mmCIF file of the N, C-alpha and C atoms, coordinates in Angstrom:
data_MODEL
# 
_entry.id   MODEL 
# 
loop_
_atom_site.group_PDB 
_atom_site.id 
_atom_site.type_symbol 
_atom_site.label_atom_id 
_atom_site.label_alt_id 
_atom_site.label_comp_id 
_atom_site.label_asym_id 
_atom_site.label_entity_id 
_atom_site.label_seq_id 
_atom_site.pdbx_PDB_ins_code 
_atom_site.Cartn_x 
_atom_site.Cartn_y 
_atom_site.Cartn_z 
_atom_site.occupancy 
_atom_site.B_iso_or_equiv 
_atom_site.pdbx_formal_charge 
_atom_site.auth_seq_id 
_atom_site.auth_comp_id 
_atom_site.auth_asym_id 
_atom_site.auth_atom_id 
_atom_site.pdbx_PDB_model_num 
ATOM 1   N N  . MET A 1 1  ? 93.035  187.808 123.772 1.00 0.00 ? 1  MET A N  1 
ATOM 2   C CA . MET A 1 1  ? 93.089  187.229 125.097 1.00 0.00 ? 1  MET A CA 1 
ATOM 3   C C  . MET A 1 1  ? 92.408  185.862 125.054 1.00 0.00 ? 1  MET A C  1 
ATOM 4   N N  . SER A 1 2  ? 93.155  184.871 125.306 1.00 0.00 ? 2  SER A N  1 
ATOM 5   C CA . SER A 1 2  ? 92.602  183.522 125.234 1.00 0.00 ? 2  SER A CA 1 
ATOM 6   C C  . SER A 1 2  ? 91.930  183.141 126.543 1.00 0.00 ? 2  SER A C  1 
ATOM 7   N N  . GLY A 1 3  ? 90.932  182.318 126.413 1.00 0.00 ? 3  GLY A N  1 
ATOM 8   C CA . GLY A 1 3  ? 90.235  181.818 127.586 1.00 0.00 ? 3  GLY A CA 1 
ATOM 9   C C  . GLY A 1 3  ? 89.143  182.727 128.121 1.00 0.00 ? 3  GLY A C  1 
ATOM 10  N N  . ILE A 1 4  ? 88.872  183.843 127.435 1.00 0.00 ? 4  ILE A N  1 
ATOM 11  C CA . ILE A 1 4  ? 87.828  184.755 127.889 1.00 0.00 ? 4  ILE A CA 1 
ATOM 12  C C  . ILE A 1 4  ? 86.508  184.351 127.261 1.00 0.00 ? 4  ILE A C  1 
ATOM 13  N N  . LYS A 1 5  ? 85.468  184.335 128.069 1.00 0.00 ? 5  LYS A N  1 
ATOM 14  C CA . LYS A 1 5  ? 84.160  183.911 127.601 1.00 0.00 ? 5  LYS A CA 1 
ATOM 15  C C  . LYS A 1 5  ? 83.145  185.006 127.919 1.00 0.00 ? 5  LYS A C  1 
ATOM 16  N N  . ALA A 1 6  ? 82.282  185.325 126.954 1.00 0.00 ? 6  ALA A N  1 
ATOM 17  C CA . ALA A 1 6  ? 81.234  186.318 127.188 1.00 0.00 ? 6  ALA A CA 1 
ATOM 18  C C  . ALA A 1 6  ? 80.178  185.717 128.113 1.00 0.00 ? 6  ALA A C  1 
ATOM 19  N N  . VAL A 1 7  ? 79.765  186.487 129.112 1.00 0.00 ? 7  VAL A N  1 
ATOM 20  C CA . VAL A 1 7  ? 78.810  185.956 130.085 1.00 0.00 ? 7  VAL A CA 1 
ATOM 21  C C  . VAL A 1 7  ? 77.549  186.805 130.187 1.00 0.00 ? 7  VAL A C  1 
ATOM 22  N N  . ILE A 1 8  ? 77.359  187.727 129.251 1.00 0.00 ? 8  ILE A N  1 
ATOM 23  C CA . ILE A 1 8  ? 76.154  188.555 129.297 1.00 0.00 ? 8  ILE A CA 1 
ATOM 24  C C  . ILE A 1 8  ? 74.963  187.714 128.863 1.00 0.00 ? 8  ILE A C  1 
ATOM 25  N N  . LEU A 1 9  ? 73.876  187.824 129.587 1.00 0.00 ? 9  LEU A N  1 
ATOM 26  C CA . LEU A 1 9  ? 72.695  187.013 129.302 1.00 0.00 ? 9  LEU A CA 1 
ATOM 27  C C  . LEU A 1 9  ? 72.098  187.346 127.941 1.00 0.00 ? 9  LEU A C  1 
ATOM 28  N N  . PRO A 1 10 ? 71.587  186.337 127.225 1.00 0.00 ? 10 PRO A N  1 
ATOM 29  C CA . PRO A 1 10 ? 70.939  186.613 125.939 1.00 0.00 ? 10 PRO A CA 1 
ATOM 30  C C  . PRO A 1 10 ? 69.563  187.235 126.151 1.00 0.00 ? 10 PRO A C  1 
ATOM 31  N N  . LYS A 1 11 ? 69.085  187.926 125.125 1.00 0.00 ? 11 LYS A N  1 
ATOM 32  C CA . LYS A 1 11 ? 67.756  188.533 125.201 1.00 0.00 ? 11 LYS A CA 1 
ATOM 33  C C  . LYS A 1 11 ? 66.698  187.431 125.192 1.00 0.00 ? 11 LYS A C  1 
ATOM 34  N N  . SER A 1 12 ? 65.562  187.697 125.771 1.00 0.00 ? 12 SER A N  1 
ATOM 35  C CA . SER A 1 12 ? 64.517  186.684 125.879 1.00 0.00 ? 12 SER A CA 1 
ATOM 36  C C  . SER A 1 12 ? 63.861  186.380 124.538 1.00 0.00 ? 12 SER A C  1 
ATOM 37  N N  . ASN A 1 13 ? 63.893  187.330 123.598 1.00 0.00 ? 13 ASN A N  1 
ATOM 38  C CA . ASN A 1 13 ? 63.244  187.099 122.311 1.00 0.00 ? 13 ASN A CA 1 
ATOM 39  C C  . ASN A 1 13 ? 64.223  186.642 121.225 1.00 0.00 ? 13 ASN A C  1 
ATOM 40  N N  . ARG A 1 14 ? 65.348  186.128 121.613 1.00 0.00 ? 14 ARG A N  1 
ATOM 41  C CA . ARG A 1 14 ? 66.347  185.648 120.661 1.00 0.00 ? 14 ARG A CA 1 
ATOM 42  C C  . ARG A 1 14 ? 65.818  184.427 119.929 1.00 0.00 ? 14 ARG A C  1 
ATOM 43  N N  . LYS A 1 15 ? 66.034  184.363 118.614 1.00 0.00 ? 15 LYS A N  1 
ATOM 44  C CA . LYS A 1 15 ? 65.493  183.257 117.807 1.00 0.00 ? 15 LYS A CA 1 
ATOM 45  C C  . LYS A 1 15 ? 66.209  181.949 118.089 1.00 0.00 ? 15 LYS A C  1 
ATOM 46  N N  . GLU A 1 16 ? 67.532  181.971 118.117 1.00 0.00 ? 16 GLU A N  1 
ATOM 47  C CA . GLU A 1 16 ? 68.268  180.750 118.430 1.00 0.00 ? 16 GLU A CA 1 
ATOM 48  C C  . GLU A 1 16 ? 68.821  180.869 119.844 1.00 0.00 ? 16 GLU A C  1 
ATOM 49  N N  . GLU A 1 17 ? 68.527  179.905 120.641 1.00 0.00 ? 17 GLU A N  1 
ATOM 50  C CA . GLU A 1 17 ? 68.906  179.953 122.051 1.00 0.00 ? 17 GLU A CA 1 
ATOM 51  C C  . GLU A 1 17 ? 70.382  179.596 122.221 1.00 0.00 ? 17 GLU A C  1 
ATOM 52  N N  . ILE A 1 18 ? 71.082  180.357 123.039 1.00 0.00 ? 18 ILE A N  1 
ATOM 53  C CA . ILE A 1 18 ? 72.466  180.050 123.349 1.00 0.00 ? 18 ILE A CA 1 
ATOM 54  C C  . ILE A 1 18 ? 72.591  179.776 124.843 1.00 0.00 ? 18 ILE A C  1 
ATOM 55  N N  . GLU A 1 19 ? 73.583  178.984 125.182 1.00 0.00 ? 19 GLU A N  1 
ATOM 56  C CA . GLU A 1 19 ? 73.791  178.646 126.593 1.00 0.00 ? 19 GLU A CA 1 
ATOM 57  C C  . GLU A 1 19 ? 74.394  179.829 127.334 1.00 0.00 ? 19 GLU A C  1 
ATOM 58  N N  . CYS A 1 20 ? 74.045  179.941 128.590 1.00 0.00 ? 20 CYS A N  1 
ATOM 59  C CA . CYS A 1 20 ? 74.584  181.008 129.415 1.00 0.00 ? 20 CYS A CA 1 
ATOM 60  C C  . CYS A 1 20 ? 74.884  180.461 130.794 1.00 0.00 ? 20 CYS A C  1 
ATOM 61  N N  . ASP A 1 21 ? 75.990  180.884 131.325 1.00 0.00 ? 21 ASP A N  1 
ATOM 62  C CA . ASP A 1 21 ? 76.382  180.480 132.667 1.00 0.00 ? 21 ASP A CA 1 
ATOM 63  C C  . ASP A 1 21 ? 75.896  181.555 133.632 1.00 0.00 ? 21 ASP A C  1 
ATOM 64  N N  . TYR A 1 22 ? 74.831  181.286 134.356 1.00 0.00 ? 22 TYR A N  1 
ATOM 65  C CA . TYR A 1 22 ? 74.221  182.278 135.228 1.00 0.00 ? 22 TYR A CA 1 
ATOM 66  C C  . TYR A 1 22 ? 75.113  182.625 136.417 1.00 0.00 ? 22 TYR A C  1 
ATOM 67  N N  . TRP A 1 23 ? 75.933  181.685 136.856 1.00 0.00 ? 23 TRP A N  1 
ATOM 68  C CA . TRP A 1 23 ? 76.837  181.970 137.966 1.00 0.00 ? 23 TRP A CA 1 
ATOM 69  C C  . TRP A 1 23 ? 77.855  183.025 137.550 1.00 0.00 ? 23 TRP A C  1 
ATOM 70  N N  . HIS A 1 24 ? 78.448  182.892 136.357 1.00 0.00 ? 24 HIS A N  1 
ATOM 71  C CA . HIS A 1 24 ? 79.407  183.886 135.878 1.00 0.00 ? 24 HIS A CA 1 
ATOM 72  C C  . HIS A 1 24 ? 78.737  185.227 135.658 1.00 0.00 ? 24 HIS A C  1 
ATOM 73  N N  . ASP A 1 25 ? 77.487  185.225 135.208 1.00 0.00 ? 25 ASP A N  1 
ATOM 74  C CA . ASP A 1 25 ? 76.769  186.483 135.013 1.00 0.00 ? 25 ASP A CA 1 
ATOM 75  C C  . ASP A 1 25 ? 76.546  187.191 136.344 1.00 0.00 ? 25 ASP A C  1 
ATOM 76  N N  . LYS A 1 26 ? 76.255  186.434 137.374 1.00 0.00 ? 26 LYS A N  1 
ATOM 77  C CA . LYS A 1 26 ? 76.059  187.009 138.706 1.00 0.00 ? 26 LYS A CA 1 
ATOM 78  C C  . LYS A 1 26 ? 77.360  187.628 139.222 1.00 0.00 ? 26 LYS A C  1 
ATOM 79  N N  . GLU A 1 27 ? 78.475  186.942 138.988 1.00 0.00 ? 27 GLU A N  1 
ATOM 80  C CA . GLU A 1 27 ? 79.781  187.469 139.389 1.00 0.00 ? 27 GLU A CA 1 
ATOM 81  C C  . GLU A 1 27 ? 80.122  188.745 138.604 1.00 0.00 ? 27 GLU A C  1 
ATOM 82  N N  . ARG A 1 28 ? 79.852  188.758 137.310 1.00 0.00 ? 28 ARG A N  1 
ATOM 83  C CA . ARG A 1 28 ? 80.107  189.929 136.471 1.00 0.00 ? 28 ARG A CA 1 
ATOM 84  C C  . ARG A 1 28 ? 79.295  191.115 136.965 1.00 0.00 ? 28 ARG A C  1 
ATOM 85  N N  . HIS A 1 29 ? 78.046  190.869 137.318 1.00 0.00 ? 29 HIS A N  1 
ATOM 86  C CA . HIS A 1 29 ? 77.176  191.930 137.819 1.00 0.00 ? 29 HIS A CA 1 
ATOM 87  C C  . HIS A 1 29 ? 77.723  192.527 139.117 1.00 0.00 ? 29 HIS A C  1 
ATOM 88  N N  . ALA A 1 30 ? 78.234  191.682 139.989 1.00 0.00 ? 30 ALA A N  1 
ATOM 89  C CA . ALA A 1 30 ? 78.800  192.162 141.258 1.00 0.00 ? 30 ALA A CA 1 
ATOM 90  C C  . ALA A 1 30 ? 80.017  193.053 141.004 1.00 0.00 ? 30 ALA A C  1 
ATOM 91  N N  . VAL A 1 31 ? 80.849  192.672 140.053 1.00 0.00 ? 31 VAL A N  1 
ATOM 92  C CA . VAL A 1 31 ? 82.040  193.469 139.728 1.00 0.00 ? 31 VAL A CA 1 
ATOM 93  C C  . VAL A 1 31 ? 81.624  194.811 139.136 1.00 0.00 ? 31 VAL A C  1 
ATOM 94  N N  . GLU A 1 32 ? 80.651  194.799 138.225 1.00 0.00 ? 32 GLU A N  1 
ATOM 95  C CA . GLU A 1 32 ? 80.183  196.049 137.620 1.00 0.00 ? 32 GLU A CA 1 
ATOM 96  C C  . GLU A 1 32 ? 79.569  196.982 138.659 1.00 0.00 ? 32 GLU A C  1 
ATOM 97  N N  . CYS A 1 33 ? 78.831  196.421 139.608 1.00 0.00 ? 33 CYS A N  1 
ATOM 98  C CA . CYS A 1 33 ? 78.247  197.244 140.675 1.00 0.00 ? 33 CYS A CA 1 
ATOM 99  C C  . CYS A 1 33 ? 79.339  197.850 141.557 1.00 0.00 ? 33 CYS A C  1 
ATOM 100 N N  . MET A 1 34 ? 80.385  197.081 141.817 1.00 0.00 ? 34 MET A N  1 
ATOM 101 C CA . MET A 1 34 ? 81.492  197.592 142.634 1.00 0.00 ? 34 MET A CA 1 
ATOM 102 C C  . MET A 1 34 ? 82.177  198.765 141.944 1.00 0.00 ? 34 MET A C  1 
ATOM 103 N N  . PHE A 1 35 ? 82.427  198.654 140.628 1.00 0.00 ? 35 PHE A N  1 
ATOM 104 C CA . PHE A 1 35 ? 83.033  199.757 139.902 1.00 0.00 ? 35 PHE A CA 1 
ATOM 105 C C  . PHE A 1 35 ? 82.121  200.974 139.888 1.00 0.00 ? 35 PHE A C  1 
ATOM 106 N N  . GLY A 1 36 ? 80.813  200.751 139.794 1.00 0.00 ? 36 GLY A N  1 
ATOM 107 C CA . GLY A 1 36 ? 79.862  201.858 139.835 1.00 0.00 ? 36 GLY A CA 1 
ATOM 108 C C  . GLY A 1 36 ? 79.902  202.586 141.168 1.00 0.00 ? 36 GLY A C  1 
ATOM 109 N N  . LYS A 1 37 ? 80.025  201.829 142.252 1.00 0.00 ? 37 LYS A N  1 
ATOM 110 C CA . LYS A 1 37 ? 80.096  202.443 143.577 1.00 0.00 ? 37 LYS A CA 1 
ATOM 111 C C  . LYS A 1 37 ? 81.426  203.161 143.794 1.00 0.00 ? 37 LYS A C  1 
ATOM 112 N N  . LEU A 1 38 ? 82.504  202.589 143.240 1.00 0.00 ? 38 LEU A N  1 
ATOM 113 C CA . LEU A 1 38 ? 83.820  203.224 143.387 1.00 0.00 ? 38 LEU A CA 1 
ATOM 114 C C  . LEU A 1 38 ? 83.876  204.554 142.658 1.00 0.00 ? 38 LEU A C  1 
ATOM 115 N N  . LYS A 1 39 ? 83.106  204.714 141.602 1.00 0.00 ? 39 LYS A N  1 
ATOM 116 C CA . LYS A 1 39 ? 83.125  205.960 140.843 1.00 0.00 ? 39 LYS A CA 1 
ATOM 117 C C  . LYS A 1 39 ? 82.486  207.116 141.604 1.00 0.00 ? 39 LYS A C  1 
ATOM 118 N N  . HIS A 1 40 ? 81.819  206.827 142.712 1.00 0.00 ? 40 HIS A N  1 
ATOM 119 C CA . HIS A 1 40 ? 81.279  207.900 143.544 1.00 0.00 ? 40 HIS A CA 1 
ATOM 120 C C  . HIS A 1 40 ? 82.396  208.630 144.296 1.00 0.00 ? 40 HIS A C  1 
ATOM 121 N N  . TYR A 1 41 ? 83.541  207.971 144.423 1.00 0.00 ? 41 TYR A N  1 
ATOM 122 C CA . TYR A 1 41 ? 84.696  208.609 145.032 1.00 0.00 ? 41 TYR A CA 1 
ATOM 123 C C  . TYR A 1 41 ? 85.433  209.364 143.929 1.00 0.00 ? 41 TYR A C  1 
ATOM 124 N N  . ARG A 1 42 ? 85.418  210.669 144.009 1.00 0.00 ? 42 ARG A N  1 
ATOM 125 C CA . ARG A 1 42 ? 85.954  211.511 142.938 1.00 0.00 ? 42 ARG A CA 1 
ATOM 126 C C  . ARG A 1 42 ? 87.436  211.243 142.681 1.00 0.00 ? 42 ARG A C  1 
ATOM 127 N N  . ARG A 1 43 ? 88.163  211.004 143.718 1.00 0.00 ? 43 ARG A N  1 
ATOM 128 C CA . ARG A 1 43 ? 89.603  210.771 143.576 1.00 0.00 ? 43 ARG A CA 1 
ATOM 129 C C  . ARG A 1 43 ? 89.883  209.517 142.748 1.00 0.00 ? 43 ARG A C  1 
ATOM 130 N N  . ILE A 1 44 ? 89.018  208.522 142.859 1.00 0.00 ? 44 ILE A N  1 
ATOM 131 C CA . ILE A 1 44 ? 89.179  207.289 142.089 1.00 0.00 ? 44 ILE A CA 1 
ATOM 132 C C  . ILE A 1 44 ? 88.711  207.500 140.650 1.00 0.00 ? 44 ILE A C  1 
ATOM 133 N N  . ALA A 1 45 ? 87.567  208.138 140.475 1.00 0.00 ? 45 ALA A N  1 
ATOM 134 C CA . ALA A 1 45 ? 86.987  208.315 139.141 1.00 0.00 ? 45 ALA A CA 1 
ATOM 135 C C  . ALA A 1 45 ? 87.865  209.173 138.238 1.00 0.00 ? 45 ALA A C  1 
ATOM 136 N N  . THR A 1 46 ? 88.487  210.215 138.801 1.00 0.00 ? 46 THR A N  1 
ATOM 137 C CA . THR A 1 46 ? 89.304  211.108 137.975 1.00 0.00 ? 46 THR A CA 1 
ATOM 138 C C  . THR A 1 46 ? 90.777  210.724 137.976 1.00 0.00 ? 46 THR A C  1 
ATOM 139 N N  . ARG A 1 47 ? 91.130  209.757 138.775 1.00 0.00 ? 47 ARG A N  1 
ATOM 140 C CA . ARG A 1 47 ? 92.491  209.230 138.881 1.00 0.00 ? 47 ARG A CA 1 
ATOM 141 C C  . ARG A 1 47 ? 93.515  210.325 139.123 1.00 0.00 ? 47 ARG A C  1 
ATOM 142 N N  . TYR A 1 48 ? 93.412  210.924 140.312 1.00 0.00 ? 48 TYR A N  1 
ATOM 143 C CA . TYR A 1 48 ? 94.380  211.951 140.703 1.00 0.00 ? 48 TYR A CA 1 
ATOM 144 C C  . TYR A 1 48 ? 95.766  211.371 140.934 1.00 0.00 ? 48 TYR A C  1 
ATOM 145 N N  . GLU A 1 49 ? 95.817  210.144 141.385 1.00 0.00 ? 49 GLU A N  1 
ATOM 146 C CA . GLU A 1 49 ? 97.117  209.524 141.679 1.00 0.00 ? 49 GLU A CA 1 
ATOM 147 C C  . GLU A 1 49 ? 97.828  209.176 140.380 1.00 0.00 ? 49 GLU A C  1 
ATOM 148 N N  . LYS A 1 50 ? 99.067  209.603 140.253 1.00 0.00 ? 50 LYS A N  1 
ATOM 149 C CA . LYS A 1 50 ? 99.828  209.365 139.025 1.00 0.00 ? 50 LYS A CA 1 
ATOM 150 C C  . LYS A 1 50 ? 100.502 207.993 139.018 1.00 0.00 ? 50 LYS A C  1 
ATOM 151 N N  . LYS A 1 51 ? 100.988 207.572 140.167 1.00 0.00 ? 51 LYS A N  1 
ATOM 152 C CA . LYS A 1 51 ? 101.683 206.289 140.233 1.00 0.00 ? 51 LYS A CA 1 
ATOM 153 C C  . LYS A 1 51 ? 100.688 205.170 140.505 1.00 0.00 ? 51 LYS A C  1 
ATOM 154 N N  . ALA A 1 52 ? 100.945 204.031 139.904 1.00 0.00 ? 52 ALA A N  1 
ATOM 155 C CA . ALA A 1 52 ? 100.036 202.886 140.021 1.00 0.00 ? 52 ALA A CA 1 
ATOM 156 C C  . ALA A 1 52 ? 99.929  202.391 141.460 1.00 0.00 ? 52 ALA A C  1 
ATOM 157 N N  . ILE A 1 53 ? 101.028 202.412 142.194 1.00 0.00 ? 53 ILE A N  1 
ATOM 158 C CA . ILE A 1 53 ? 101.014 201.929 143.576 1.00 0.00 ? 53 ILE A CA 1 
ATOM 159 C C  . ILE A 1 53 ? 100.129 202.815 144.461 1.00 0.00 ? 53 ILE A C  1 
ATOM 160 N N  . ASN A 1 54 ? 100.170 204.129 144.231 1.00 0.00 ? 54 ASN A N  1 
ATOM 161 C CA . ASN A 1 54 ? 99.325  205.045 144.996 1.00 0.00 ? 54 ASN A CA 1 
ATOM 162 C C  . ASN A 1 54 ? 97.857  204.877 144.621 1.00 0.00 ? 54 ASN A C  1 
ATOM 163 N N  . TYR A 1 55 ? 97.601  204.680 143.325 1.00 0.00 ? 55 TYR A N  1 
ATOM 164 C CA . TYR A 1 55 ? 96.221  204.468 142.861 1.00 0.00 ? 55 TYR A CA 1 
ATOM 165 C C  . TYR A 1 55 ? 95.653  203.173 143.446 1.00 0.00 ? 55 TYR A C  1 
ATOM 166 N N  . MET A 1 56 ? 96.475  202.127 143.475 1.00 0.00 ? 56 MET A N  1 
ATOM 167 C CA . MET A 1 56 ? 96.034  200.856 144.052 1.00 0.00 ? 56 MET A CA 1 
ATOM 168 C C  . MET A 1 56 ? 95.737  201.009 145.543 1.00 0.00 ? 56 MET A C  1 
ATOM 169 N N  . GLY A 1 57 ? 96.526  201.817 146.222 1.00 0.00 ? 57 GLY A N  1 
ATOM 170 C CA . GLY A 1 57 ? 96.268  202.074 147.642 1.00 0.00 ? 57 GLY A CA 1 
ATOM 171 C C  . GLY A 1 57 ? 94.937  202.786 147.848 1.00 0.00 ? 57 GLY A C  1 
ATOM 172 N N  . MET A 1 58 ? 94.649  203.771 146.998 1.00 0.00 ? 58 MET A N  1 
ATOM 173 C CA . MET A 1 58 ? 93.364  204.481 147.103 1.00 0.00 ? 58 MET A CA 1 
ATOM 174 C C  . MET A 1 58 ? 92.204  203.560 146.752 1.00 0.00 ? 58 MET A C  1 
ATOM 175 N N  . LEU A 1 59 ? 92.394  202.680 145.761 1.00 0.00 ? 59 LEU A N  1 
ATOM 176 C CA . LEU A 1 59 ? 91.351  201.708 145.428 1.00 0.00 ? 59 LEU A CA 1 
ATOM 177 C C  . LEU A 1 59 ? 91.081  200.783 146.608 1.00 0.00 ? 59 LEU A C  1 
ATOM 178 N N  . SER A 1 60 ? 92.138  200.327 147.248 1.00 0.00 ? 60 SER A N  1 
ATOM 179 C CA . SER A 1 60 ? 91.984  199.443 148.412 1.00 0.00 ? 60 SER A CA 1 
ATOM 180 C C  . SER A 1 60 ? 91.276  200.161 149.553 1.00 0.00 ? 60 SER A C  1 
ATOM 181 N N  . PHE A 1 61 ? 91.682  201.389 149.800 1.00 0.00 ? 61 PHE A N  1 
ATOM 182 C CA . PHE A 1 61 ? 91.074  202.176 150.870 1.00 0.00 ? 61 PHE A CA 1 
ATOM 183 C C  . PHE A 1 61 ? 89.590  202.421 150.593 1.00 0.00 ? 61 PHE A C  1 
ATOM 184 N N  . SER A 1 62 ? 89.264  202.794 149.357 1.00 0.00 ? 62 SER A N  1 
ATOM 185 C CA . SER A 1 62 ? 87.871  203.042 148.989 1.00 0.00 ? 62 SER A CA 1 
ATOM 186 C C  . SER A 1 62 ? 87.038  201.766 149.079 1.00 0.00 ? 62 SER A C  1 
ATOM 187 N N  . SER A 1 63 ? 87.623  200.643 148.686 1.00 0.00 ? 63 SER A N  1 
ATOM 188 C CA . SER A 1 63 ? 86.914  199.376 148.752 1.00 0.00 ? 63 SER A CA 1 
ATOM 189 C C  . SER A 1 63 ? 86.603  198.994 150.195 1.00 0.00 ? 63 SER A C  1 
ATOM 190 N N  . VAL A 1 64 ? 87.557  199.247 151.093 1.00 0.00 ? 64 VAL A N  1 
ATOM 191 C CA . VAL A 1 64 ? 87.321  198.959 152.513 1.00 0.00 ? 64 VAL A CA 1 
ATOM 192 C C  . VAL A 1 64 ? 86.209  199.850 153.059 1.00 0.00 ? 64 VAL A C  1 
ATOM 193 N N  . LEU A 1 65 ? 86.217  201.127 152.678 1.00 0.00 ? 65 LEU A N  1 
ATOM 194 C CA . LEU A 1 65 ? 85.152  202.022 153.121 1.00 0.00 ? 65 LEU A CA 1 
ATOM 195 C C  . LEU A 1 65 ? 83.780  201.552 152.643 1.00 0.00 ? 65 LEU A C  1 
ATOM 196 N N  . LEU A 1 66 ? 83.716  201.092 151.394 1.00 0.00 ? 66 LEU A N  1 
ATOM 197 C CA . LEU A 1 66 ? 82.444  200.564 150.882 1.00 0.00 ? 66 LEU A CA 1 
ATOM 198 C C  . LEU A 1 66 ? 82.041  199.299 151.610 1.00 0.00 ? 66 LEU A C  1 
ATOM 199 N N  . TRP A 1 67 ? 83.010  198.460 151.917 1.00 0.00 ? 67 TRP A N  1 
ATOM 200 C CA . TRP A 1 67 ? 82.729  197.198 152.603 1.00 0.00 ? 67 TRP A CA 1 
ATOM 201 C C  . TRP A 1 67 ? 82.211  197.439 154.018 1.00 0.00 ? 67 TRP A C  1 
ATOM 202 N N  . LEU A 1 68 ? 82.742  198.489 154.676 1.00 0.00 ? 68 LEU A N  1 
ATOM 203 C CA . LEU A 1 68 ? 82.347  198.779 156.053 1.00 0.00 ? 68 LEU A CA 1 
ATOM 204 C C  . LEU A 1 68 ? 80.988  199.470 156.152 1.00 0.00 ? 68 LEU A C  1 
ATOM 205 N N  . ARG A 1 69 ? 80.513  200.002 155.055 1.00 0.00 ? 69 ARG A N  1 
ATOM 206 C CA . ARG A 1 69 ? 79.213  200.685 155.082 1.00 0.00 ? 69 ARG A CA 1 
ATOM 207 C C  . ARG A 1 69 ? 78.083  199.800 155.432 1.00 0.00 ? 69 ARG A C  1 
# 
């Protein structure tokens, strides 16, 4: 996959310092937290829906429920 860049922060005790984009890391963290919250919905975590369109509908519905909380 071209154009993909790793955005995980380097460890503080790393010998050679590498650049990190903190804005992208913050965005990555938000996405990971969203997936963690979505996994609390059993229907999403176990993927009961067989068709992709139905699964996408359940993902949208679950996301709205999380947003309204």
